[in-house]
N, C-alpha and C positions, 0 to 999 in steps of 0.2 A: 152580060147586060151592061151597056155603057151608062154613064151618069144621066144622059138625056132620057134614056128609056126608063131609068129608075124614077126620075122626076115625073115622067108621064104616068107611070104606074101609081105613084103616090097621089097624084092629082085625081085619078079615078077612085082610089081608095077613099080620099077625103070627100069626094062627091057622094059616095055611098054612105059615109059616116054622117054626113049632114042630114041624111034621111032617117038615121037610126039613133042618133045621140041628141041630148038636149042642146039647145042653141048655145047656152052659156058655156057648156063643156067644150063644144067645138071652137067657139071664139077664144076662150081663155087658154085651153090646153092643147087642142089638136092643131090649130092653125100655125102656132109657132114651131111645130115639129119640122125637122128637116130629114128627108130621106137621102142616104149617102151610099147605099149599096143594096144589092139583091143577089145573095149567094146561097146556093143549095135551097132554093125556094123560101128563103128567109129574107124578108124586107127589113133592112137595118135602119132604125130611126134614132135620131138624136134630139134631145130636148134641152132648151136653155133654162128650164126650171126643174130642179130636183123634185119639187112638189108635184109636178106633172107626172113624173115617173111613178111616184108613190100612188097618186090618185088613179091614174089610168090603169096601172097594173092591178090594183086592188078592186076597182069597181067596174072598169069598162074593158078589161082584157078580152073577154069573150066576144064582145061587139066588134072590137078592132080586128080580132083574128077572123071573124066571119066575113068582114069586109075585104080583108086581104085575100081570103080564099075565093071570094066571089070574083076577084080580078085575076088571081094567079093560079087557081085550082085548089082542089081539096087537100093536097099535101103541103100547101104553103102555110107559113107562119110569120111571126115578126119578132124582132128584138127591139127593146127600148132602153136607152141609157141617157144619163145626164152628161152633158159636155160643157165644161167650164169655158172653153174657147168660144163655143156658140153662144153661151150666155153673155159673154162680154160683147160679142158682135151684135147680139139681139138688143142689149141695153143701149148701145150706141145708135143703132138704127131707130129704136123707139124714141130716143131723145131727139133725133133729127126730124122724125115724123111730127112729134109734139110741137117742135119749134115752128112747124109750117101749118099749124091749126088755123083754119079759116076763121075770120072774125065772127061769122054767123053761128059757130058751133055753140051748143048749149053748155051751161055750167055742168049739167049732169053728165054729158058726154065727156067733158074734159076731166071730170072726177074719175070716171071709169077708166079712161086712158091712163091717168096718173096711178090708179090703183094697180093696174096690170104691170106697169113698169116697176112700181115700188116693191112688189113681192120678192123679186130676185135680189134687189138691192138690200132689202130689209134683212134677209137671211144672212147676207154677207156682212153687213155692218153690225149685226147683232153678235157676230163671232160664233155662229152655231155650227156644230157638226151635223151635216145633213142626214146622217144615218141614225141619229138618236131621237126617236119619237115614242109616244105612248104605245103606238101600234106594235112595236117590236120589243117592248119591255115585258119580260116574262114575270108574271106576278106569282109569288108563293107566300106561304105563311110568314116567311122571313121578311117580306117587303110589302105586304098588302096594306098595312096602315100608312106607310110612307107613300105608296102609290096613290091611295085614295086622297091623302092630304095634298099631294102635288096636283092631282087632277082637279080637285076642288079649287085650288089657287089659280090654276089655268083658266077655269070657267068663270071665276069671280075674283079677279085680282084686286087686292086691297080691301075686300069686303070682310074677310075673315082670315085668321092665321097670318098675321103680319107682325113681325117677320116669320117665315117658315124656316126652321133650322133642321137640316137633315144630317145625321151623323152615323158613322159606321166605318169599318176598316176599309182599306184600299181595295178597289176592284169589285165592290158589291153592287154598284149601280147608282151611286149618288149623282154623279155627273150626268148619267143618262136621264134621270128624272128631272134634273134642273133644265137640261137642254130640251127635253120633251115639253116642259112648260113653255119655254121660249117659242118653239115651233108652233105649238097649239095656239098661242096668243097671236102670233104673226098671221097665221092662216085665218083664224076666226075673229080676231079683233085688230085688223090691219091699221087702225088709227092709233094704236098704242105702240110706243117705241120701246124695244127690248134691247138689253145689252148683257152679254155673258162675259165674265172675266175671271181669271184665276188670280188669287191674291198675290202670287209671286209676280205676275205680269203687271198688276196694279202697282205693286211696290217698285218694280224696276222703272216703270214709266214715271212714277212720282219722283224717284231719285234723279232721273235724267232732267226733269224740269227744275228740280231743286238745286242741282249742282251745276247748272249751266255756267260755264266759265268764259268770261271775256275780260281778262285782266287788263287789256289795253284801254278799256273804257268802262270804269266802274258804274258811271251813271247809266250808260246804255245797258250794262249787265243787269242792274236792278230793274230797269224798265222791262227788259226782255224776260227776266225771271217772272215778274208779275204777270206779264202777258201769257207766258207759257203755263203758269199755274192756273190762271183764270180759264184758259182753254181746257186744261186737264180737268178741272172741276166741272166745267160745263159738260164735258164728255160723259161723266159718270152721274152728274146730278140732274141733267136735263133728259131723263128717261122716265118711262112709266113703270118699267119692271127691271130691277137690277138683280142679276143672278151671279152671286159671288162664290166661287169655288175655292176649296182649300184654305179656308179662313185661318187655320192653325198656323199658316206661314207668317202671320202677323206677330206672333209672340216675340217678345223682347225688342220689337221695333217700335219704340215709344213715339217718335215723331210721326210715323205712318199711322199708328193707332189714333193719334190726335186728328190727323187729316181724315181718316176713314170715319171717325166719330162725326165730324162735320158733314161728311157725305151722307151718312146714315140719317142724321137729324134732318138734313135738308129734304131727303126723300120721304121720310116718315111723316114729317110735319105737313108735307104737301100731299099726303095720302097716296104715295106711290108704293108698289109692292116690292118687298125685299125678300129674296130667297138665298139662304146661306148653306154651304155644305162644309163639313169638317170630318176629320178622322176621330174626333173625340168630342165629348160634351163641353159646353162653354166653361164649366167649373173645373174641367181637367186640363185647360190650356194655361200653363204657367205664365205669369206676368201679364195676362190679359187684363187690360184696363177694366176696372170694376164697372164703369159707366157702360162700356160695351157689353160686358157679361150680362148685366141686368137687362139690357135691351134685347140681346139675343134670346134671353129666356122668357121675355114677356109675351112672345107670340106662341107658336106651337113648335115643340121640339119632338122630332120623331127619329127613330133609328132604323137601320137596315142591318140584318144579321146574315151570317153565311147561309146559303140556301141548303135545304135538305136534299136527300137523294132524288126524290121525284121531281123537284123543282130543277135540280141540276140536269136531269135527263131532258126536261122540256127546254131548258136554255140551249143545250147542245143541238136539239132537234131544230129549234128556231134558227140557230146560227147556220146549220147545214142548209136550211131552206133559203136563207139569205144568200149563201154562197152558191146556191143551185147545185148542191152536191147530194146525191142519193146514197143512203146507207140504211142498213137494217137496224132494228131496235137494239140488238145486242151490242152494236158498235157504240150507240149513244150511252147505253148502260155501263159499258166497259170504261168509257171516258169519265162518266159521272161517278163511278165507284172509286176511281183512282185519283181524281183531282177534286179536292173537297173544299179548298180554302176560299176561292172567289171566282167570279165570272171571267175575269181576264185569263186566269189559269185554265179554265175549261176551254175557252175559245182558242187559246194558244195551243192546247193539246190537239184539238180537232183540226186546227190549221195544219199542224204537222202531219196528221193522218191524211188529210185531203191532198197535201203537197206530195206526200209519199206515193199516194195512189196516182196522181198526175204524172210524176216522174217515172214511175214503173209501168204505167199504161195499163193498170188493172183497176177493177172496181173496189169500192170501200167495203171491206169485209172485216169481221172480227179478227180473223187471222192476220190480215194486213195491219189492223190497229195495234194488235199485240206486238207485231214485228217492228212497227214504227216507234211505239212508245216504250217498249221494254219494261213495263210496269212490274212484271214478275221479278225481273232481274234486279230492278231498283229495290224492291221490297226485300229480296233475299240478301242483298248487300247491306241494306240499312238495318242495323241491329242496335240494341241498347249498348252493347259493348263498344261499337263504333262511336256512338254519341259520347259515352263516358270517356273514352280515350281522347277524342277530339277536344272535349272541354278541359280535361286534365292537362293536355299539352298546351292549350291556349293560356292557361293560368299557371303554367310551370309547376303542376302538381302531379300526383299519381292517382290512378283509379282507386288505390287503397285508401288514399286520403279522403276521396269522395264517399267511400263506403264506411269510413270510420265514424266515430261519435264526436269527433273534434268539432268545436263550435267557433274556431277562429273566423274572423270576418271573411277573409279571402276564401277559405274552404267552404264556408256556409254559402257564400254567394255562388261559387262554382257549382255546388251541389244543387242549389235551387234552379240554376240555369239548366243543368243536365236533366233534372226532373221535368222542367218545362218543355224542353226539346223532345224528350222521350214521348211525352203526352201529345205534343203538337205534330211531330213528324210520323211517329209510329202508331198513334192512336191507342197506346197501351192503356190498360186499366190502372187505376191507382194501386190496386192490390199487387199487380205484376211488377210495377215499378218499385213498390215497397219491398217486394221480395229481393229484387236485385240490389237495392241499396241497404237492405237489412233495416228497414224503417217501417213503422206503422202506416197504414194507408191514410190515416188522418193527418199525419205529418207530411206525407206526399201531397195531399190536397192543399195543405197550407202553403207548401213551397210553390206549387203551381199557381195558386191564386195570388200569391205575393208578387211573382214575376208578371203575371197577366195584368195586374193593376199598375205596377211600376212602369211598364213600357208605354203606358198611355200618356205618362207625364215626363218620362225620363228618355229623351232622345238619344243620349249616349248609350244607355243600356239597350235600347231598341237596336241601335247600330251593331252592338256586340252580338245580340241574339241573331240578327240577320246574317252577320258574317259567319257565325258558327254554323247556322243552318246551311249556308252555302258550302262551307267546308265539308260538312257531314254528307250532303247530297252529292257532292262532286268529287 
């Protein structure tokens, strides 16, 4: 079917949809779609709005499929994807159309046109990942409080819980919840301006403005610096909702703290919503300015914990659905049972399984998952002996030193780390670890808790732990 025939088919499908869908759905989401192909009885549609893909697939998929079937036959279907190139083309075309609005058009019509155009622009300018919505966030006991708080803020920004401070380890869903807030507000309260930014990006942009250098003209340099900083502050202060991720990056950056304090104050004073995410509590961020700490803590502070087994299963299931990959429950349970730390790890494991299936041309089965991930081999190779030897080598000690009763600082530190890694990587009981090191289980508990608390505030120790974990696993 050539492109002209494809367009003709799509026009007929649209005509049928106009009879079966609400007018506002047709005008807002159906009309901007573009048909680009029809292969194997599948009509391929592209959308300039990511939001259209989500809404149409979720609520109107059956209606669209029925209309396609009515034109192409009962075996026909459709595919719908977001296309950034089409989005850019659509925005340019809409701008051109708006520039030609006749003088007699009402203010209401003009507002409607502006709203349609602004949706795509708002998502882009807000710096949001189009895949991170409330709809695809899997809620478990580990995250229900944080989810409910985030949804409440999205529904009523600046009314309660300002600021909202979300903390938890990397990969548990903090960024997902923050961006879900942004998407929800853009779609349901399009008159509000949203901006998401990572503190590292905020810092780098601030540095570029602050260090602008034009040594040939000091007067011009000062003027330019002032202008750049003014634009920088306007960018982050002239918003209704600021979503600030990885706030812990600000630690020890005193000038940036001062600058962000002024941004925080400007927003809060003007009753604008602030949402902050961090890998630790405000009180556990060393060198954090006390003024910022108290302001972060004056709203609502919520945590996200690692998901339990059943939640991990649901996360993998949801991700498989998102990838449109079919698999049996035993595959989801296998992945969930072997990857326990965070959501990114789960998704990465399932990505590997689905890629393995695609490359080998077979379905996703438990046998294939076991072959792709080799979890049994990993577990067999990962022993407490391996951990103890790796830690001992790292600190130029012997395993005998770690098992001894010696209390020298170097030996004690290495022993604490070995205990922590045995617990984290092998999920060993305190009693089993105690037997290996010839220590009481209460001593082992102390060692584990000591390291677990320290790595929250000691970035150097955390780096050592991460390096050793990588050595042990690989």
